[in-house]
N, C-alpha and C positions, 0 to 999 in steps of 0.2 A: 407357406401360407399361414397367415395369422387368423385365428378364430376367436371371436369374442361371443360370450353367451349373455343374453339379456333375459332376466327373469321377470315375470309379471307378478307384482306384489299386491294382488287384489284379494287373494284367498287367505283366510285366517289359518294360522298353523294348527289351530285347534280342530279344524275339519279333517286334517290328515290327507288332504288332497294336494298333490303337487301342481302348482300353477303352470299354465302353458309357457312356452318360451320360443324364441327364434334365435337362430345362430347367424352371426355375421362372418363372412369370409371375404377378405380382401384378395382379389385375384392377382396372383403372380405368374400363373401359367394358364395359357389358353387351351391346353390339352387335357384338362381335367375331364374325366368321363361324365361327371355331373353336369358339365356345360354342353353336352352333346345336343340337347334340344335347341339351344341358342345358335350353335354352329350350323345347324341344319334347317334354319328358318326358311330357306328357299325351297325346301322339300316338305311342304306342309302335309301332303298326302301320307307321307311316312309317319308323321305325327299322329294322324287319325288312325292309322293302322296300329299304332302303339297305345291308342286310347288317351292321347294327350293333345293339348293345343297350346299355342302361344298367344298371350294377350300383350299388346303393345300400346304405348302412350299412357300418360298419367291418368286420364279419365277412365280408360278401359281397365287398367290394372286396379284402380281404386274400386271400380264396380265389381271386379272379380273378388277382391278382398272383402267386400261388403256382402257378397253372395253366400249361398250355401254350398257352392262348388268346392271341391277339394283342391287346395293349392299345393303344388309340388315344390316350387322354388320361385325366387324373384331375383332379378338382376337390374341394377341401377347405378348411376353415378352417386358417389357418396353424399353429394349435396341434397339428394332427394330423401335421405334416410329420415330426417326430422319430420318431413311431411307424412311419410307412411308409417312412422313408428306407432302411433295409436292404433291403426288398423292391424298392423302385424301383431301387436300385443293382444288384440282382441280375438285372434284366431285360436282355435283349439289345437291345430297342428303344430308340430315342431318344424318350422319352415326355414330352410337354408336361404339366406339372402346374400347374394354375391355382389360385392361392391367394386366399382372401377373408378379410378381417379381421373383418367384422361379419356376424352372422347375417342381419340385415335385407337386406344386399346379395345374399346367396345366395338368400333366399326371393323377392326381387324378380326374380331371374334365372329360377328354375325355376317360380315361380307358385304354390307352396304351402309349408307349413311342414314342416321336417324337424328331427328331434331331433339327429342327429349331423352332418349336412351333408356326409358323405363319399360321393363318387360317382366312378365311372369309366366310360369307354366302351370296350367291347370289340368285336372282330370276330366275327360268327357264323361258325363253321367250316363248311366244305363238308360236306354230309350224307354219312355213311358209307353203305355198301350192305349188303344182306342177305348177299351173298356174303362180304364182309369179316367180318361178325359171325359167320357160321357157321364161317369158316376160323380165326378168331382165338380163339374161345372153346371150352374143353373141355366134354365131356359130363359130367354132364347139364346142358344149356343151360337158361337161364331168361330169356325175353324178356317184355316187357309191350307191349301195344298200346293206344292210346286212340282211341276212335271218337266223334266228335261232342262232344268235351269242350271246351266253349267258355269256361268260367270259368278265367281265367288263375291266380287264386289257388289254386284246387283242383288245377290241373295242377302248380303249383309244389310243393304238398304231396305229390302223388303222386310227383313226381321225387325228393323227399327220401326217401320211403319206399323207392323203387326202389334208391337207393344204399345205404340202411341195410340192406337185405335181399339185396344181392348180385345185382340184376338186371344182365344183361350188355348189354342194348340196349333202347331205347325206340323203338317204331314210332309215329309221329304221323300219324294219318289226315288225309286232305285236308280234312275238315270240322272239325278240331280247332284250337284255338289253338296258336300257336307257344310252345314252352317258353322262348323267348328274349324274350317280352314282359316289360316291366319288372316287373310284379307277379308273374309266374311266376318270374323269376330271384330276386326278393326272397324269395318264400315257399319257394323251394327252399333258401334259406340258402346259395346258392352251390354246392350239390351238383350242379347242372346241368353244372358244369365237369368232373365226373367220369363223366358218363353218356353213352355214345355214342348219337346220335340218328339214326334212319333215317326219311326222309320219302318213303314210297312215293307214286307218283302216284295210285294207287287202292289203298286199304287191302285191299279184298277180294281183289285179285289177289295182293298180298303174302302174305296169309294162306293162300291156295290154294297158293302156291309153297312156303311153309313146310310145309304138310301133305304135299306131294309129296316133300319131303326128310325126312319122318319125324318132324316136330315136331307134337305135338298142340296144337290151338288150343282154348282153354277160355274160354267166355264167362262172365264174372262177372255172373250174371243173378239179380236178387232174387226172381224168380218161377219159377225152374227147378223143374220138376215132378219130385219124387222123388229128386233128387241134391243132397245137402248137402255142404259143403266137406270134412268129415271122412271122407266116403265116396269122395271123388275120389282117384285115383292121380296124384300130382304128382311122382313120383320120377324120371320120365324127362324127355326134352326137352319143354318146353312153352312156349307163349306164352299169357299170360293177357290177355284183352281186357276193358277197362273202358269204359263209356259215360258219358253225362251223367246227373246226378241227375234231371233233369226228364223225360227220355224214355228213358233207358237206352240199350242198344245198338240201332243201326238195323236195320231188317228185312233189308237186303242183307247185313250182316255176320252176322246170326243165321243166315243160310242156309248159311254156310261153316264154322261151328265144328264141332269133334268132339263136344263136349258142353257143356251149360250147367250151371253149378254155383252154388248159393246159400249164403249165410251164414244159418243158421237163426235166425229172429227170430219174435217173437209177431205175430199178425195185425194188431195195432194199430199196427205200425210198417211203413211202406211200404218203406223202403230206408235204407241208410247213406250218409253223405257218401262220395264216391268216394275221398277220401284215407283215411278210416277203413276202407272196404272193402278198399282196396289193402293196408293194413297187416295186416289179418286174413288175407287170402289169402296174402301173401308170407311171413308168419310160418309159416303152415301148410306152405308149400312147404319152408321151411328145416327145420321140425320133422320132416317126413317124410324129408328127406334127411340127418338126423342132425346138423344144424348148430346146433340149439337144445337 
Protein backbone atom coordinates (compact mmCIF):
# COMPACT_ATOMS: atom_id res chain seq x y z
CA UNK A 1 0.00 0.00 0.00
CA UNK A 2 1.24 3.48 -0.89
CA UNK A 3 0.45 6.22 1.62
CA UNK A 4 0.78 9.94 0.91
CA UNK A 5 0.29 12.68 3.51
CA UNK A 6 -1.16 16.07 2.57
CA UNK A 7 -0.56 18.89 5.06
CA UNK A 8 -2.72 21.92 5.32
CA UNK A 9 -0.57 25.03 5.12
CA UNK A 10 -2.95 27.60 6.55
CA UNK A 11 -1.54 27.90 10.07
CA UNK A 12 1.52 30.01 10.77
CA UNK A 13 4.50 28.22 12.23
CA UNK A 14 4.62 30.94 14.85
CA UNK A 15 1.41 29.67 16.42
CA UNK A 16 2.97 26.36 17.32
CA UNK A 17 -0.20 24.57 16.17
CA UNK A 18 0.17 21.61 13.83
CA UNK A 19 -2.22 21.97 10.88
CA UNK A 20 -4.76 19.20 10.20
CA UNK A 21 -3.96 16.62 7.56
CA UNK A 22 -5.48 13.76 5.68
CA UNK A 23 -3.84 10.59 4.47
CA UNK A 24 -4.25 9.03 1.05
CA UNK A 25 -4.13 5.26 0.69
CA UNK A 26 -4.22 3.63 -2.73
CA UNK A 27 -5.96 0.31 -2.26
CA UNK A 28 -4.00 -2.76 -3.18
CA UNK A 29 -5.84 -5.20 -0.90
CA UNK A 30 -9.56 -5.43 -0.27
CA UNK A 31 -8.96 -7.28 3.01
CA UNK A 32 -7.71 -4.33 5.04
CA UNK A 33 -9.51 -4.16 8.42
CA UNK A 34 -10.03 -0.42 7.90
CA UNK A 35 -12.23 -1.17 4.88
CA UNK A 36 -14.65 -3.34 6.88
CA UNK A 37 -17.45 -0.69 6.94
CA UNK A 38 -17.42 -0.60 3.14
CA UNK A 39 -17.36 -4.38 2.81
CA UNK A 40 -20.44 -4.63 5.05
CA UNK A 41 -22.60 -1.95 3.44
CA UNK A 42 -25.38 -4.49 2.95
CA UNK A 43 -25.56 -4.87 6.75
CA UNK A 44 -26.26 -1.28 7.85
CA UNK A 45 -27.88 -2.29 11.13
CA UNK A 46 -24.49 -3.63 12.20
CA UNK A 47 -23.09 -0.19 11.45
CA UNK A 48 -25.68 1.44 13.73
CA UNK A 49 -24.71 -0.98 16.49
CA UNK A 50 -21.11 0.17 16.01
CA UNK A 51 -22.13 3.83 16.11
CA UNK A 52 -21.20 4.52 12.49
CA UNK A 53 -22.98 5.09 9.19
CA UNK A 54 -22.02 5.12 5.50
CA UNK A 55 -22.67 8.15 3.32
CA UNK A 56 -22.78 7.47 -0.41
CA UNK A 57 -22.84 9.72 -3.50
CA UNK A 58 -20.99 12.94 -4.18
CA UNK A 59 -23.67 15.20 -2.72
CA UNK A 60 -24.17 13.24 0.52
CA UNK A 61 -20.43 12.89 1.17
CA UNK A 62 -19.97 16.59 0.47
CA UNK A 63 -22.65 17.46 3.01
CA UNK A 64 -21.06 15.14 5.55
CA UNK A 65 -17.68 16.83 5.12
CA UNK A 66 -19.34 20.24 5.47
CA UNK A 67 -21.14 19.20 8.66
CA UNK A 68 -20.07 19.03 12.31
CA UNK A 69 -20.31 15.21 12.26
CA UNK A 70 -17.11 13.27 12.91
CA UNK A 71 -15.73 11.64 9.74
CA UNK A 72 -13.98 8.27 10.12
CA UNK A 73 -12.75 7.71 6.55
CA UNK A 74 -13.58 8.25 2.88
CA UNK A 75 -13.41 6.01 -0.19
CA UNK A 76 -13.50 7.22 -3.77
CA UNK A 77 -12.08 6.81 -7.27
CA UNK A 78 -8.92 8.87 -7.61
CA UNK A 79 -10.53 11.24 -10.13
CA UNK A 80 -12.75 12.63 -7.33
CA UNK A 81 -9.84 13.65 -5.11
CA UNK A 82 -9.44 17.07 -6.70
CA UNK A 83 -13.13 17.81 -6.06
CA UNK A 84 -13.01 16.88 -2.38
CA UNK A 85 -9.51 18.13 -1.59
CA UNK A 86 -10.64 21.56 -0.19
CA UNK A 87 -13.26 19.96 2.05
CA UNK A 88 -10.85 17.34 3.33
CA UNK A 89 -8.22 19.98 4.08
CA UNK A 90 -10.79 22.01 6.03
CA UNK A 91 -11.55 19.15 8.44
CA UNK A 92 -10.02 18.99 11.91
CA UNK A 93 -9.63 15.20 11.86
CA UNK A 94 -6.81 13.18 10.37
CA UNK A 95 -8.99 11.36 7.83
CA UNK A 96 -7.77 8.31 5.90
CA UNK A 97 -8.91 8.58 2.29
CA UNK A 98 -8.87 5.31 0.33
CA UNK A 99 -8.44 5.62 -3.41
CA UNK A 100 -9.37 3.11 -6.09
CA UNK A 101 -8.42 3.39 -9.73
CA UNK A 102 -10.91 1.01 -11.28
CA UNK A 103 -14.65 0.81 -10.79
CA UNK A 104 -14.44 -2.98 -10.79
CA UNK A 105 -12.23 -2.93 -7.68
CA UNK A 106 -14.69 -0.73 -5.83
CA UNK A 107 -17.67 -2.88 -6.78
CA UNK A 108 -15.79 -6.02 -5.72
CA UNK A 109 -15.22 -4.40 -2.33
CA UNK A 110 -18.77 -3.24 -1.59
CA UNK A 111 -20.62 -6.02 -3.39
CA UNK A 112 -22.84 -4.00 -5.72
CA UNK A 113 -22.67 -1.47 -8.55
CA UNK A 114 -22.38 2.27 -7.86
CA UNK A 115 -22.56 5.14 -10.31
CA UNK A 116 -20.16 7.61 -8.65
CA UNK A 117 -18.38 5.37 -6.17
CA UNK A 118 -17.92 8.16 -3.62
CA UNK A 119 -18.44 7.09 0.01
CA UNK A 120 -17.48 8.04 3.54
CA UNK A 121 -17.97 6.67 7.03
CA UNK A 122 -19.20 8.98 9.77
CA UNK A 123 -19.86 8.69 13.49
CA UNK A 124 -23.46 8.73 14.69
CA UNK A 125 -23.69 11.59 17.20
CA UNK A 126 -25.04 11.10 20.68
CA UNK A 127 -28.81 11.61 20.67
CA UNK A 128 -29.99 14.94 21.94
CA UNK A 129 -32.73 15.25 24.57
CA UNK A 130 -36.18 16.76 24.66
CA UNK A 131 -34.97 19.18 27.32
CA UNK A 132 -32.24 20.39 24.95
CA UNK A 133 -34.64 20.81 22.05
CA UNK A 134 -37.21 22.68 24.10
CA UNK A 135 -34.54 24.96 25.54
CA UNK A 136 -32.74 25.69 22.27
CA UNK A 137 -35.69 26.34 19.96
CA UNK A 138 -37.91 29.43 19.99
CA UNK A 139 -41.69 29.32 19.88
CA UNK A 140 -43.69 28.35 17.98
CA UNK A 141 -41.87 25.03 18.02
CA UNK A 142 -42.28 22.36 15.36
CA UNK A 143 -41.25 18.76 16.08
CA UNK A 144 -41.95 15.57 14.14
CA UNK A 145 -42.19 12.05 15.58
CA UNK A 146 -42.14 8.75 13.69
CA UNK A 147 -43.88 5.68 15.04
CA UNK A 148 -43.26 2.18 13.63
CA UNK A 149 -41.76 3.61 10.43
CA UNK A 150 -39.58 0.70 9.33
CA UNK A 151 -38.83 1.64 5.71
CA UNK A 152 -35.44 3.36 5.64
CA UNK A 153 -35.99 4.98 2.24
CA UNK A 154 -39.26 6.56 3.37
CA UNK A 155 -37.66 7.74 6.59
CA UNK A 156 -34.91 9.41 4.57
CA UNK A 157 -37.46 11.26 2.44
CA UNK A 158 -39.31 12.35 5.58
CA UNK A 159 -36.04 13.70 7.02
CA UNK A 160 -35.47 15.72 3.86
CA UNK A 161 -38.95 17.21 4.12
CA UNK A 162 -38.39 18.03 7.79
CA UNK A 163 -35.29 20.07 6.99
CA UNK A 164 -36.97 21.72 4.00
CA UNK A 165 -39.88 22.93 6.14
CA UNK A 166 -38.02 23.99 9.29
CA UNK A 167 -38.65 21.10 11.68
CA UNK A 168 -36.53 21.63 14.78
CA UNK A 169 -36.25 18.03 16.03
CA UNK A 170 -37.11 14.51 14.94
CA UNK A 171 -38.29 12.01 17.56
CA UNK A 172 -37.57 8.45 16.42
CA UNK A 173 -39.76 5.88 18.16
CA UNK A 174 -38.35 2.63 19.47
CA UNK A 175 -40.10 0.63 16.72
CA UNK A 176 -38.84 2.81 13.86
CA UNK A 177 -35.75 2.44 11.69
CA UNK A 178 -32.71 4.53 12.45
CA UNK A 179 -32.34 7.63 10.28
CA UNK A 180 -28.66 6.66 10.02
CA UNK A 181 -29.23 3.47 8.07
CA UNK A 182 -27.40 3.75 4.75
CA UNK A 183 -30.52 4.03 2.61
CA UNK A 184 -32.08 6.55 4.97
CA UNK A 185 -28.97 8.75 4.85
CA UNK A 186 -28.88 8.45 1.04
CA UNK A 187 -32.57 9.30 0.58
CA UNK A 188 -32.29 12.24 2.93
CA UNK A 189 -29.63 13.59 0.53
CA UNK A 190 -27.47 14.34 3.55
CA UNK A 191 -30.03 16.59 5.22
CA UNK A 192 -29.93 14.25 8.24
CA UNK A 193 -26.71 16.09 9.15
CA UNK A 194 -28.82 19.21 9.78
CA UNK A 195 -31.65 17.68 11.83
CA UNK A 196 -31.34 17.02 15.58
CA UNK A 197 -32.54 13.50 16.46
CA UNK A 198 -34.14 12.50 19.76
CA UNK A 199 -34.40 8.77 20.47
CA UNK A 200 -36.78 8.31 23.42
CA UNK A 201 -36.79 4.92 25.09
CA UNK A 202 -40.58 4.87 24.79
CA UNK A 203 -42.23 7.23 22.32
CA UNK A 204 -45.55 7.41 24.16
CA UNK A 205 -43.76 8.63 27.30
CA UNK A 206 -41.99 11.33 25.30
CA UNK A 207 -45.26 12.49 23.73
CA UNK A 208 -46.94 12.65 27.13
CA UNK A 209 -44.00 14.71 28.39
CA UNK A 210 -44.39 17.13 25.48
CA UNK A 211 -48.09 17.50 26.21
CA UNK A 212 -47.37 18.28 29.86
CA UNK A 213 -45.07 21.04 28.65
CA UNK A 214 -47.78 22.59 26.49
CA UNK A 215 -46.93 21.12 23.09
CA UNK A 216 -49.87 19.70 21.16
CA UNK A 217 -49.30 16.23 19.67
CA UNK A 218 -51.11 15.77 16.38
CA UNK A 219 -51.49 12.37 14.75
CA UNK A 220 -51.29 12.36 10.95
CA UNK A 221 -54.06 9.80 10.56
CA UNK A 222 -55.63 9.09 7.16
CA UNK A 223 -58.93 8.05 8.70
CA UNK A 224 -59.37 10.85 11.22
CA UNK A 225 -63.06 11.48 11.70
CA UNK A 226 -64.21 14.99 10.96
CA UNK A 227 -60.87 16.87 11.18
CA UNK A 228 -59.05 17.69 7.97
CA UNK A 229 -55.68 19.38 7.74
CA UNK A 230 -56.96 22.82 6.73
CA UNK A 231 -59.20 22.90 9.83
CA UNK A 232 -56.43 22.09 12.29
CA UNK A 233 -54.75 24.89 14.21
CA UNK A 234 -51.00 24.44 13.69
CA UNK A 235 -49.87 27.91 14.70
CA UNK A 236 -48.73 27.00 18.22
CA UNK A 237 -46.14 24.52 19.50
CA UNK A 238 -46.88 21.14 17.98
CA UNK A 239 -45.37 17.72 17.34
CA UNK A 240 -46.78 15.91 14.32
CA UNK A 241 -46.68 12.12 14.53
CA UNK A 242 -46.36 9.96 11.39
CA UNK A 243 -46.72 6.18 11.23
CA UNK A 244 -46.05 3.49 8.67
CA UNK A 245 -47.95 3.19 5.39
CA UNK A 246 -48.96 -0.38 6.08
CA UNK A 247 -50.47 0.04 9.54
CA UNK A 248 -50.42 3.74 10.32
CA UNK A 249 -49.85 4.92 13.88
CA UNK A 250 -49.89 2.22 16.55
CA UNK A 251 -52.75 1.96 19.02
CA UNK A 252 -50.59 2.93 22.01
CA UNK A 253 -49.53 6.20 20.35
CA UNK A 254 -53.08 6.95 19.19
CA UNK A 255 -54.09 6.92 22.86
CA UNK A 256 -51.88 9.89 23.75
CA UNK A 257 -52.39 12.44 20.94
CA UNK A 258 -54.34 15.68 21.27
CA UNK A 259 -56.11 15.25 17.95
CA UNK A 260 -55.96 13.22 14.76
CA UNK A 261 -55.85 15.07 11.46
CA UNK A 262 -56.23 13.78 7.89
CA UNK A 263 -55.29 15.01 4.46
CA UNK A 264 -58.61 15.02 2.54
CA UNK A 265 -58.62 12.38 -0.19
CA UNK A 266 -61.22 10.52 -2.26
CA UNK A 267 -62.44 7.21 -0.79
CA UNK A 268 -60.68 5.30 -3.54
CA UNK A 269 -57.27 6.24 -2.03
CA UNK A 270 -56.31 4.66 1.28
CA UNK A 271 -53.39 6.90 2.22
CA UNK A 272 -50.38 8.84 1.00
CA UNK A 273 -46.79 7.70 1.15
CA UNK A 274 -45.42 8.97 4.48
CA UNK A 275 -42.96 11.24 2.70
CA UNK A 276 -45.76 12.83 0.69
CA UNK A 277 -47.98 13.15 3.75
CA UNK A 278 -45.16 14.83 5.67
CA UNK A 279 -44.62 17.35 2.88
CA UNK A 280 -48.34 18.24 2.85
CA UNK A 281 -48.58 18.56 6.64
CA UNK A 282 -45.38 20.56 7.03
CA UNK A 283 -46.27 22.90 4.18
CA UNK A 284 -49.58 23.63 5.91
CA UNK A 285 -47.79 24.35 9.19
CA UNK A 286 -45.56 26.88 7.43
CA UNK A 287 -48.52 28.39 5.58
CA UNK A 288 -50.46 28.91 8.78
CA UNK A 289 -47.43 30.49 10.41
CA UNK A 290 -46.98 32.93 7.54
CA UNK A 291 -43.78 31.38 6.21
CA UNK A 292 -45.18 30.46 2.79
